Phi, psi and omega in degrees: 000139176281162176294163177293328178297316184299317185295313181296325182286324176304307180304313182299318178302310184302325181301337177291342184248342181264156177288119190236138183267336183187177185283176188289109183277003181262007174059226185254010180296150187287137184278000177252150174087010178272148175238121182249143180239135176245126184256156178297139184282157189270131170278108184265357173266151184279054181223084181297341178297343175264017180296339178299334187292325178297318173300322180300329178289320181301306181292321186282320183290330179299323176286320182289327182272003179277081179234161182307133178096351182225126178262143185241135173289115182291171180292330175299307186294325180293319177297320179296324175300316179298316180297317181295325179273004186051046181250139175294142184289340180281352182280129171273111187291152172293172179299316181297322178291320174304322176292325175297315179302314181296318178296317178304326177269008177065029180272149175262339182223144178229135182260129178230157184190169171220166181203159180228145179248131182232107175292146181253116181289151179278105183278354181282346181284159178292156181295334176277003175297144180305322174199152180258108181292146175289135181260332178200152182246148176262140173241129173246128192233140178232134185221150173219162176244120183256132172275115190302308188292329177268343176072023185223154178296139180290143180194218184204163181272123179227124175059036175083000179241172179262122181253118180287157181247124183236136181258123180236129178222155182200156175161184177305144179298335180288353178257014187308311182296327175301319175297319176307313186292317182293321181293313176309311181301316176298316182294318179293316182294317178298328178289317182214107189294329178280059188265132188273002183245147174266162178298325180297326180285329175294317181287328173298317181300317183290332184255020182284337175271128180303146190300313185296322176301312180295313180297315180295319177301310182296319181294322181294314186285349174282346182273161179308145181299340182249009175284123184296336179291340177296315178299318183298314180299315187286326172297318175303316180299321177299312184296312176302315181295316183299312180305318187273351186233032174063035177088007181288161187262138174268104190299317184295318183290323179297316182297314177298323178293318175303316177297324176302309180294324176296313175305324178276002174079012179270083184294319178301309180300312181308308187293328175299328179275321181304318187284357175285341184278143180259166183306328187279346191278150170304146180067012183301318183300314180294319182298310179301315180305306186288328174296320174301310181301319180296317178302314184297318180297330178269006174085001182268078187287335176300304183290335176295309179300318180299330178278330190257330184295316174297327180300325185295336179281324181275328183234082188278080180247149180303313178306317177290315174305310184301312185291322177296322180290316182296318179297314182292323176295321182292319178304317180300318182298332184263347185285142181265331184279124184306312180296315182292324179298316181296318181297313185291327176294319174297319182291318174301313178298320177300311178300321182284329174301310180298319176297316182293323183291330185271338181225080185294343182253013185263109186291330181297316182294313184289332174295314178299317182295322178298319183292321178299314178296323177300315180295332179270006176085007184265072193288318178301315178293331179291315181300320181296317179295337182274347180298313181286339176294314187284322176303317180290327180222088182291003177247011181284093181298321180296316178306310177303319180296314182294320181297320181296318181286331172293320179288322178299317176301326182270001176091005182272076189297312183295318178291324182291327175294322179297315181293323179293329170299318179292320177298314183299327185289315192256352186257108181294332181259025178305314185298316180297313182294322184287326175298316181298318184291324181291329183280314192229001175063032182244158176235052184298333181288336180291123183257148172286155187244116179273144169280113185280334185230132174271119182301113183294332174295322180293319175296311183299323180291321180292318180296324173300311182293328178286324175295317181296319179293325177297329185271338180254331181260053189268356182083179179287165180296323180291326176290318180298316182295323177294324177295318181296320180298315187292318178299325176288324174297329181276358179083007185266070188294323183294330176279331186285320185302312177300327182289320172302321176294323174296318178304311188285339174290324178278319182225088186300340185257019184277103189287334180290330178294319182286328178294319177295321178295324179294316177302316182299310185290334172289321178294333180274353176091004181267086185295322180299317181291326179292314183298316180302312184293319185289327174293323174295318175306314179293321178302317181278336177216086182302343179263012179287088195293329183295327175293320176297315184295317177295323175299317177302317183294317175303308182291336171291320179293330180278355182085012185260081185292330179295316177291320175305315179299318185297314180289330175294319183292320182293323176298314182294324181295320179298312183205095181294346177263001179295122186292325181289323177298320180296317181299319180295319181297320179297315183295316186290335182269347176295138179083355177287147179278000000 
């Protein structure tokens, strides 16, 4: 690791070449280990029809700030923090409450802001027109970042005093996503000057969702979960997105539509939307879980298993293990082929074993595990699993029935009869089930118990742990650089840049990382970012000839022959036999008198 001085010096040098809106508002705090929470911005204009704009900042910035080295509180985690503090989500919190919310979400920074909307009238209409309809609205935005532990707005020391840093943006409402991108860039840049992304890249990321689709989505999610208009807005968002992106799916809108139909009990419609999400999409884990649940409720156990079994490897949560096990066990009960029936039962038992070991006090899990063991002929083990189930609910007739039959199979007649008496007392279908048992020694009436809700706290905690692991267990700088080189060669620039950012966090003087960043930005057409990165590479390694040559080519392309000549000459000085340097020198001298 380099010294703190080296890191700060590196950041200072880079600031000479990057577009900066202001000084480092994060003072001397460490750029690593931060968790940021973004709250909905406050609408200070008397126009409630634009309240959706405030929510758009919370959702969009949460995505844009999610970069290596910084953990972001998701919208789900934010909602849970509101619930824990018993605050309505429609309430814009005060500064003090914002800090409480951030602490509840374990955030070290919180972004707050306000905005005002000013409609612009159509001045082209004649003066005698009945009214001049607004043709466009202007938005003016102010944002601040609060350091939670200190309870003060971030800033810097100027003339011996503390000067807070405020971000101000404005423009037509149609450029709202552009403002999101610029604001995100300023927050990230002020936090870490050695930032591997340019403002142009953040703006491109912010505007990848078409404006109309984005607006429809935000308006939709602000409505009640049972409001029919919610579905209309979300369907419009999907349509606008698809039209602009060759039929692609807007994953966030698809997920929310799935939830809308699930709440209404329309499982076919819900599942159709849940399965549209891909593994890389936000909310994929929840979507796959609920898709499996929907398939199971519709009796399509094959598709249910196909949805939830892969998820169990990526998201090892008790609710997922339970449902995967329950679906597999039920599929085994319905399977006609003996070998496949045995395989499915073994698969289901394995999932339920893991769930029971991880959750010793969960009666739902232990009931399912007991039934799986019973079907596998392990009656004594099944009886042991049912004891905590009955203790948790002494009126559970199904548990008593299965317990009685497990004991009966192990020869414990007296205890079995006592349990059977309780089953007879609490189980309305006892007579039917008992008749079946006497005829075939089967318990087909006993049903497996599915988890209908995936605990969002568990999902958020797991995502947070995974994010922390990704930021801390990154390997050495050389390994990361090698990975970035491979991604660059494969044309996967969006994946290569975060790896390069991790490299310069570990080694701020790594010239090759800046060179590769320059190549990527040059290939993406962002010449300013490319120039900044390449100059930084040369600063740390003046003899890095590839950086000189690429800078010469960029300046030549920009029509700046003087700068191009300078870098061509420096490249020739480093290695006069380098063929690329010779070719550049030839290009810059062409046309000269």
